[in-house]
C-alpha positions as CSV (number, residue, x, y, z in Angstrom):
1,M,20.7,27.7,-3.3
2,V,22.6,29.9,-5.7
3,G,24.1,26.9,-7.4
4,L,20.6,25.4,-7.9
5,V,19.3,28.6,-9.5
6,L,22.4,29.0,-11.8
7,A,22.4,25.3,-12.8
8,S,18.7,25.7,-13.9
9,G,19.8,28.6,-16.2
10,G,18.3,31.2,-13.9
11,V,19.6,34.6,-12.9
12,V,20.0,35.6,-9.3
13,R,18.5,38.9,-8.4
14,V,18.7,40.3,-4.9
15,G,18.3,43.5,-2.9
16,D,21.1,45.5,-1.4
17,Q,20.7,45.1,2.3
18,R,23.0,43.4,4.8
19,G,22.2,39.9,6.1
20,V,20.7,37.5,3.5
21,D,21.1,39.9,0.6
22,A,24.8,40.3,1.3
23,A,25.2,36.5,1.8
24,V,23.6,36.0,-1.7
25,V,26.0,38.5,-3.3
26,R,29.0,36.8,-1.6
27,A,27.8,33.4,-3.0
28,C,27.0,34.9,-6.4
29,P,29.2,37.9,-7.3
30,G,27.4,38.1,-10.7
31,A,24.0,38.5,-9.1
32,Q,21.8,41.4,-10.3
33,V,21.7,43.7,-7.2
34,V,18.8,46.1,-7.1
35,R,19.8,49.1,-5.0
36,A,17.3,51.2,-3.0
37,S,19.3,54.3,-4.0
38,Q,18.1,53.8,-7.6
39,F,14.7,55.0,-6.5
40,P,13.3,58.4,-5.4
41,G,11.7,59.3,-2.1
42,P,12.3,58.7,1.6
43,P,14.2,55.6,2.7
44,K,11.2,53.5,3.5
45,A,9.6,54.2,0.1
46,R,12.9,53.5,-1.7
47,L,13.2,50.1,0.0
48,A,9.7,49.2,-1.0
49,Q,10.3,50.2,-4.6
50,R,13.5,48.2,-4.6
51,T,11.6,45.1,-3.3
52,R,9.0,45.5,-6.0
53,A,11.7,45.7,-8.7
54,V,13.4,42.6,-7.4
55,V,10.1,40.6,-7.6
56,L,8.0,42.3,-10.3
57,G,10.8,43.7,-12.4
58,H,11.3,47.3,-13.5
59,R,11.1,48.4,-17.1
60,A,13.3,51.5,-16.8
61,L,16.0,49.4,-15.2
62,G,15.7,46.6,-17.8
63,L,14.6,44.0,-15.2
64,P,11.9,41.5,-16.3
65,P,9.7,40.0,-13.6
66,A,11.2,37.2,-11.5
67,S,10.3,33.6,-12.4
68,C,10.3,32.5,-8.8
69,L,11.1,33.8,-5.3
70,L,13.3,32.2,-2.6
71,V,12.8,33.7,0.9
72,F,15.1,33.2,3.9
73,P,14.4,34.2,7.5
74,P,16.5,36.9,9.0
75,E,19.9,36.0,10.5
76,G,19.8,34.9,14.1
77,G,16.7,32.7,13.8
78,A,14.1,35.5,14.2
79,P,10.6,33.8,14.1
80,A,9.1,36.3,11.6
81,L,10.2,37.6,8.2
82,G,11.4,41.2,8.0
83,P,9.3,43.9,6.2
84,G,11.2,43.5,2.9
85,S,10.9,39.7,2.8
86,S,7.2,40.0,3.8
87,L,6.5,42.5,1.0
88,A,8.4,40.3,-1.5
89,L,6.4,37.2,-0.4
90,R,3.1,39.1,-0.7
91,L,4.0,40.5,-4.2
92,A,5.1,37.0,-5.4
93,L,1.9,35.4,-4.2
94,E,-0.2,38.1,-5.8
95,A,1.7,37.6,-9.1
96,R,1.2,33.8,-8.7
97,L,5.0,33.1,-8.9
98,P,6.4,29.9,-7.5
99,V,7.7,30.5,-4.0
100,W,10.0,28.7,-1.6
101,V,10.4,29.8,2.0
102,A,13.2,28.4,4.1
103,G,12.6,26.9,7.6
104,E,9.8,27.3,9.9
105,P,7.1,28.3,10.5
106,R,5.0,27.1,7.6
107,P,3.7,30.2,5.7
108,Q,0.0,30.9,6.1
109,G,-2.5,30.0,3.5
110,P,-3.5,26.8,1.6
111,G,-1.3,24.9,-0.8
112,W,2.1,25.1,0.9
113,A,4.0,21.8,0.8
114,P,7.2,20.8,2.6
115,L,10.2,20.9,0.2
116,A,13.9,20.7,1.0
117,L,16.3,22.5,-1.4
118,A,20.0,21.8,-1.1
119,E,19.3,20.0,2.2
120,V,17.6,23.1,3.6
121,P,14.0,22.4,4.8
122,G,11.3,24.8,3.7
123,W,7.9,25.2,2.2
124,A,7.0,25.6,-1.5
125,L,3.9,27.0,-3.2
126,L,3.8,26.2,-6.9
127,P,0.7,28.0,-8.1
128,I,1.1,27.6,-11.9
129,Q,4.2,26.0,-13.4
130,G,4.5,23.0,-11.1
131,R,8.2,23.6,-10.6
132,L,10.3,26.2,-8.8
133,F,13.0,26.9,-11.3
């Protein structure tokens, strides 16, 4: 996935958690990593602010809004997205960004279409631009 984003001229931006975030950083050492420690408040609030900055950008950190969102399920095949991924997905949908979600189940709501990227099956919602990246 990282190769597809970079080949399109995109920038990889990711959170600072273990699991998928860490895998993305290993695959793309030049990724923009948004750290929860950059935000004030209790841990849960910092994590939510971090997720908002990843998706919607953050002026003080010099981050523009994302142009699309790629979401991966938690490691180990858990059937539901974690709280950070769920928040990122909700924010991207509200901002009408193109979104791709890996694997099953199909995300809820109208307009999702099956789309494999780099031979990984998933679901895409392309609300405005008609392309993912």
